[in-house]
C-alpha positions, 0 to 999 in steps of 0.5 A: 468629147464622146457622149455617154451611152446612158439614156435617161431611162437607164439612168433612172433605173440606176437610181432605182437600184441605188435607193431601192436595191433588188432583194431588199425591202423598199427604203424610199418612195421613188417618184420619177417624172413628177410635175411641180405644184402649180406649174409645168416644170417637172423633176426627173426624180424625187425620192423620199426615205421611208421610216417605220412610221412612214415617209420621213417628215420633211425629207425629200431628195430631188434629181435632175438627170442629164445624159449629154454635155449640151443638156448639162450646159442648158440646165446650168445656163438657167439654174432657176429652172430647178426652183419649182421643186428645189424649194421643197427639197432637203437635197438636190442632185444633178445626175450625169451619165458621165463625170466628163460631162461637167468638166470645166463647168461651174455647178451651183453651190446648192447642188450635189452631183451623182454619176453611175456606179464606178470602180468596185461599185456595182449598184450604188451611184458615185457621189461626185459631190455631196449635196448640202442639206437644204431647208425648204422654204415656205408652206410645204402643203402644195408639195405634199398635196402634189406628192399625195396625188402622184402616189394615188395615181400610181396606186390606181395604175397598179390596181388597174394593171392587177385587175387586167392581169386578174381578168387575163389569168381568169380567162386563161384558167377558163380555157385551160379548164375547158381543154381539160374537160374536153380531154377527159371526155375524149379519153385524153388521147386520139379523138375519134369521129364518133367522140367528136360527134358526141362533143358536137351534140353536147355543145349544141344542146348546151347552147340551146339550153341558154338560148335567150332569144327563143320563145321557149322557157329557160332550161335549168341544168337539171331540166335536160339530163344525159339520159334525156339526150340519149333517149332523144337521139335514139328515138330520132334514130329509130324514127328515121330507121322505121321511115327508111324501112317503110320507104323500101317496102313501098318501093318494092310493092310499087315495082311488083304492082307495076310488073304484075298489074300494069293496066291498073296504073292508078293503083301504082299512083296511089301507092306512090302517094302513100310513099310520099306521105311516109317520106313526109313523116320521116322528115318531120321525125328528123326535124 
């Protein structure tokens, strides 16, 4: 016998489309892989219809999904394995990937049987046998508590994913805003070397303003203006230019003295010392 090509995951998706079709308001609470109260047994799927006032009281449909003949036979060998959840359900379905999987097998009277959509059905599951209405026995509070805890856990997961998505979108928005600011500063086109230097200077100043490790007081946004930055750069440039001019003049004077007054070497030595001092002044201005 050829085994069905469906997986447990694909069967669960077919059931979701059956109970909560895309494009329609959610009509059922859909709870896959939920553990039974006080035990290790799990139901593959529980479904609770929703009314305007909320979940319909005492309406709970259980599903056991099987995709191979051997799994079906193992389940039928001990039908009591379904009891931890079946006892709280109003209907119980064995959901098979192919009707052929149950051929020649005896299905418990309390179980209905579902199979994937067939014929003209493209979304609704095929009901091979309608599940009889069951009367839950005993106290429903353990089941209701378990369902509530399950839904709270699912809700917390949704909230965490939403927070993660929010943080991700926030980071993407910040990066996009930064690129937009850079594009505006760069004129939206080719970035010249001059513009790159300006961007580098601005970024260095911004980082320096927020340097908490420095012993200097924290700078507020208005403490350093664009005019301050421009004047500081121009002052530094002028100081360096003056220092270079002084060095050139001293070098020229030294050469003249060496040629005309070679016997007076000590004069040249003194001028060399003056040159070194000028260079030191220029370096201090640059730093």
